[in-house]
N, C-alpha and C positions, 0 to 999 in steps of 0.2 A: 504494499500500500504506500509506503514511504517512497519507494522507487517510482511508483506510478505518479504520485503527487509531484515530485521533483521534475519528472518528465513533462507533465502538463505545464508546470511553472516555466520550464525551459522554453517551451513553445511560445508562451506569452511574452517572454523576454525578447523574442524576435522582432516585436513591434517597437522596441526601445529606440533603434536607430531612426525611425521615422519622426520621433519627437525632435531629435537634434536637426533633422533635415528640414522639417516644417518651420521650426523656429528660426532657421537661418534664411530660407529661400524667400520668406515673406517680408524680411527686413532689408534695408539698404546694406550692401556688402561691408560698408564701413562699421556698421554696428553688429556684426555677426558675433563678435566676442561678447557683446551684451547679451544676445540671445542665448549663447551657450552658458553664460554665467547664470542667467535666469533659470535655465534647465537644472543646473547643478544646485542652485539655492533651493528650488522646490524639492529636488531629490534629497537634499540634506535635511530639510524639515521632515520629510517622510521617514528618513532614516532615524532622526531623533525620536520621533513618535513611536516607531516600531521598537527601538531599543528600550525605551522607558516603559512601554505598555508591556512588552514581552517580559522584561525584568520584574515588573510588578506582578504579573500573572504567575511567574515561576519561582517566587522567592522561597517557597517551601522546598525542602529537599525530599519530602515524603514521596515515595513511588506512586501512591494512589492519587496524587495531585493531578487535577485536570486542567491546570493553568495553561498548558501549551495548547490544548484544544480550544480554549477561549481565544487565544491569540489567532488561531487559524480562522475562527469565526469572524473576528474583526477584519482579517485580511480578505475573506470572502466578500463581506459587506463592502469594503473599499474598492475591490475590483468591480463589483456590480455597479457601484456608484459611477466609476470611471467609464464603464461601458455605456451606461445610460447617458452620461454627459456627452460622450463622443457621438452616440447615435442621434441625440436631439440637437446639438449645437454645432457640430463640425460638418459643414457641407461645402467643401472646396469645389470650385467649378472644374469640370473635366478638361483635360488638355487635349490637344489634337492627337497626339500619339496614343492617348488612352482610348480614344474613340476609333482609332484606325485599325485596331485589331480585335478579333473575337477572343473569347476566354481561351479556347483551345490553342489559338496562335500565341497568345501571351505565355501559356504554360509550356509551349514547345520551344520558346526562346530561352527558357531557364537552363541553367548549367546542371543538369541532373547527374551527369557522370562526375563532375567536380564535387557536387554535394556528397554523393556516395563515397567517393575516395576520401574526402575530408573527414566524414563521420567515422568510416572504418579505421582510417589512419590514427586519428586522435583518440578514439576509444581504446584501440588495442595498445597504442603507445602509453596511455595513462594507466591502463590495467597492468601492463608489464612492469611499469615503475612501482605501482602500488603493491604488487606481489613481491617485489625485491626484498628479500630477507623478511617477508611478511605474508606467507609462512615459507616461501621457497627461496633457496639461494639463486644467485645469478646463473649458476651452471645448469640449473633445473629447466627443462623445456617450457614449463609453465611461465616462467619468467623471460628467459632469453628468446624463445620462439615467438612468444606474443609481442615482445618488444620489437623484435626484428621485422615481424609482419606489419606492425604499425608504421615503422620507418619506411618499409617498402611501399605501402599505400600512399604515404605522403610523398615519396619520390615520384610515384606515378602521377600524383596530383600535380606536382611541379611540372612535369613533362607535358601533361595534358594542357594546363593553363598557359604554358610557354609556347607550344607549337601547334595545338589543335583547336582549342577554344579561346580565341583571342578577345571575344566579347562576352566572356563568362563573368564569374564572380570576381576574377582578377582582370577586369577589363584593361586592355593595353592602353586605352586612351587616358587611363588614370596616371600613367607613369611617365608622362611627357615632362614633368617637373620633378627634380630630385626631392623636393619637399615631402611629396606624398610618400615616397618610399621610406624616407627617414622618419616621418610621423608614424608610419606603420610599425617600424621597428621599436620606436620609442613608446608607443602606446601598448605594444606587446610586453615590453619590460615594465611599463606601469601597472598593467594587469597582473603580471608576476608578483610585483611588489605589494599592490593594494590587497589582492585576495589573500596573500600570505598574511599580511597584517590583520585582515578581516577575520581570518580563521584562528590565528594563533596568539593575537594579543589578548582577547578576552579568555582564551584557554590558559594562558600563562597567569593572568590576573586571578582566575578562578582557582588555579592550583596553588599558587605561591602566596597570594595576598588576601583574597576575600572569600567568603562563603555565602554571602548574600547575593543573589542573582541580579537584584536591582542595582546594587553598588557596582557590580561588574559592568552592567550596561551604562551606568552613569559615567564610569571611567572612559569607556569607548565612545560615548556620545560626544565627548569633548572634541574628538576628531570632526564629527559632523558639524558641530557649532563653529569651529574655527574655519571649516571649509567654506561656510557661508561668506564670511568676510574676505577670505583669500580669493574666492571665485569673483566676488564683486570687484575686488581690487585688480585682479588680472583682467577682467573685462574692461574696466576703465582704462587701464594701462595700454592694452592692445588697441583700443578704439582711439585713444589720444595720440599715442606715439606711432601707430601703424606698424608696430614691431612685434614679432613673436619669438625670436631666436633666444635672446638672453634671459627672457623670463622662463622659457622652457628649461634652459640650462640651469638656472637657479632652482627651479622646482625640484629637479632630480638631485641637486646637491643637498637640498633640505631633506629629501628622501634618504640620502646616504647618512645624514646626521641622525635621523630617527632610528634607522636600523643599527647604526654604530652604538647609539645609547642603549637600545634594546639588547644588543649582543653583550654589553657590559652589565646588564642588570642581574640581580640575584635576589634570593629570598630577603636580603637586608636592604633592598632599595625600593621598598613599597612607596614611600613618599616621593621619590624622584620619578617613578613611573607615572605618577598622577600627571606630570607635566609633559611627558614625551608625546602624547597624542597631539599636542599643539604643533609640533613639527610635521606630523602625519597629515593633519587637516590642512596645514598651510600648503604642503606640497600637492595634496590631492586637488584642491581647488585651482591652483595655479596651472598644473600640468594639464588637466583635462580641458580647461578653457583654451589654453594656448595651442595645444595639439590638434583639437578638433577644428579650431579656426584655421590653423595653418593648413591642414589637409583640405578643407573645403575651399579655401582660396587658391589652392594650387591645381584644382581639377576643373574640367569643363562644367559649366552650369547644369547642362542636361544630365550629368552623372552624379549630382549631388546626393541622390538617394543611395546609389551604390557606394559612394565615398563614405557617407555616414554609416551605411551598413557594415562596410569593411572595418572602419575605424573601431566601432563598438564591438563587432564580432571578433576582431583580432585581440581586443582587450580581454574579452571573455576566454578566448583561446589561450592567452597568456596566463589567465587565472587557472584554467584547467591543467595546463602543463605545470605551472608552478606548484599547485597543490600536490600533484603527483610527486614532484621532485622533493618538496618539503616533507611529504609523508615518508618517503624513502629515507631521507636523512633523520627524521625524528624517530622513526621505527628502529633504525640502526642503533641510535643512542640508547633508546629504551630497552634494547635487547640485552644491555649490560646491567639492567636493573637488579636482578637476582644476585649476580656476582658482587656488585657494589654493596648491596645490603648485607650479604653474608660476610664479606670482608670487614665490614664495620662492626658487626655484632658478635661474631664468633670469638675474636680475641677478648671480648669483655665477658665471656663465660656462657654464651648461648650454646647448648649442645647442637653439633652439626646436623643431627637427624631432626631437629626441631625447626631448621631454618625455613623449610617449605611452608609449614603452618604459620610461622611468624610473618613471612613475606605476604602470605594470602590475607592474613588478618590486618596487616599494616596498610596494604594497598586498598583494602575495602573499608578502612577507617573503623574497624570493629574492635573498640577498646576492650569490651568485655571478653572477647576471644583472645585477645593479646595477653592479658594477664592470667589466663587460664593455662598458658603454655608453660611447662616446667622450665625454671631457670630464668624466666623473663623478670627484669627489673626496670624500674623507671629510667635508669641509665642506659640500658640496652634499647628500650623504646625510643629514647631521645636520639641515640646514635643511628638507629634504623631510619627514623624520620628524617634526619639530616641527610643521610645517604639517598633516601627516596627523593627528596627535594633537589639535592645536587644532581641526581641523574635527570630529572625533569629539566633543571636549568641548562644542563649540557645539551639536551635535545632541542630546546628553545634557541639556544645560542647558535647551533648549526643552521637552524632555519634562518635566523636574522643575518648571519654572515652571508648565506647564499643569496638572500634577497638584496643585500647591500651590493653584491657584485653585479647583479642585473641592472640596478638603477645607476650605478657608477658608469656602466657601459653606455647606458641611454644618455647620461650627462655629456659624455664625449661626443656621441653622434649628434646630439642637439646643437652643437657648436657649428655644424655644417649646414643648418637650416638657412635659407635665404629669406630676408625680410622683403617681401613683395609689397612695397608700400602703395604702388599704383593700383593694386587690387582692393585696397581699402577706400572704395568710392561710393557714391550714392546710388549705384544701379541695383535694382531689385530683380532677382531671377525669376520669381513667380508672383508678379503683381496681382493683387485682388482687384476684380473688376476693371482691369485696364488702367490702374492708377499709377503705372510706372512713371509716366510723364511729369507727375507732380513732384517726384523725388529725384529725377535724373539730374546729373551735374552737367 
């Protein structure tokens, strides 16, 4: 049921690029950064609401709690509201190209081979990484063969998009300007970074610092709050200066600062970790505004929907790949949990034959069972708990170091973006009711 639910949700996310496309093509090109900032600000308010509501619903750690179910009900209502809103109020005039082809002709123009190869490749690639040492070693065919099959499918996708389907999802008309290719790689790295933080920041806070789900959510919501102001600032900067290069470089350098701080966090740095989301929120708002604007202004106006779709899709692809990589790194570190705990408690007097029961009770936070194990003392429990948290800290550190490498690469690549100041003009790509002449320069 959970897999089915996430699958349906994933389908709905397919409409997300259209929001970025619509908010750009109905505005003068000079103010596209403002349009993207507005999208991100709305998204941040939604994120803050979701974090606080979900945290409030799941504050109890009791298994019978139905708080998570109440949150899904809220989500259902919000999706229904958005659907009704679009159906009743959004009626854009059809374009000439929209009316020139039947539904069958439109479906026939889609890149079905590319979609199949991308889906097969990324699924097999991520499963292969996820199975790495969890539970299979790399030498096992479950891991190596699956991973290799994913790479092979992705290689076929590259061949198909390069030589056979030149007007598919990687339309060759998009790559006439180097900015778009650079923006794709940078947004891929941003996806790797953000989805890693999205999954592992709250995880670390919940393991090392907090037990209240609401407080965990409050800590992460700082990211969304700060991103509101950084997105607005980035939108203003790009519109006023007609530049995107250095603000993109700066955003990824701030990402590096965030991950460097998190890589040096420990169970003793709870207070400092309260402030680190400020860096993440700052980088998030700046990077998305600048990259989406740079990509849209570097491609032909008639391809803005494909441009937006690729930008957001590649970001999600980066997240999928990143999570698989991080999972492999984290799982590898956690594979030493038993040995680390045993090495900490056996010298203190815990019988070796009792380590299995001790580790099981410690990891499940069952204090009653812990002190029923022969030979267990408060000192042994403390040492075991330190080893447990130390192993988790090592796992999180590996994740943060990997993420910092990806964003550092993006910072270097962003230096090569071109500031296309002439594209920041008053032209409207999709004017409403023929009003373009009112705004043309």
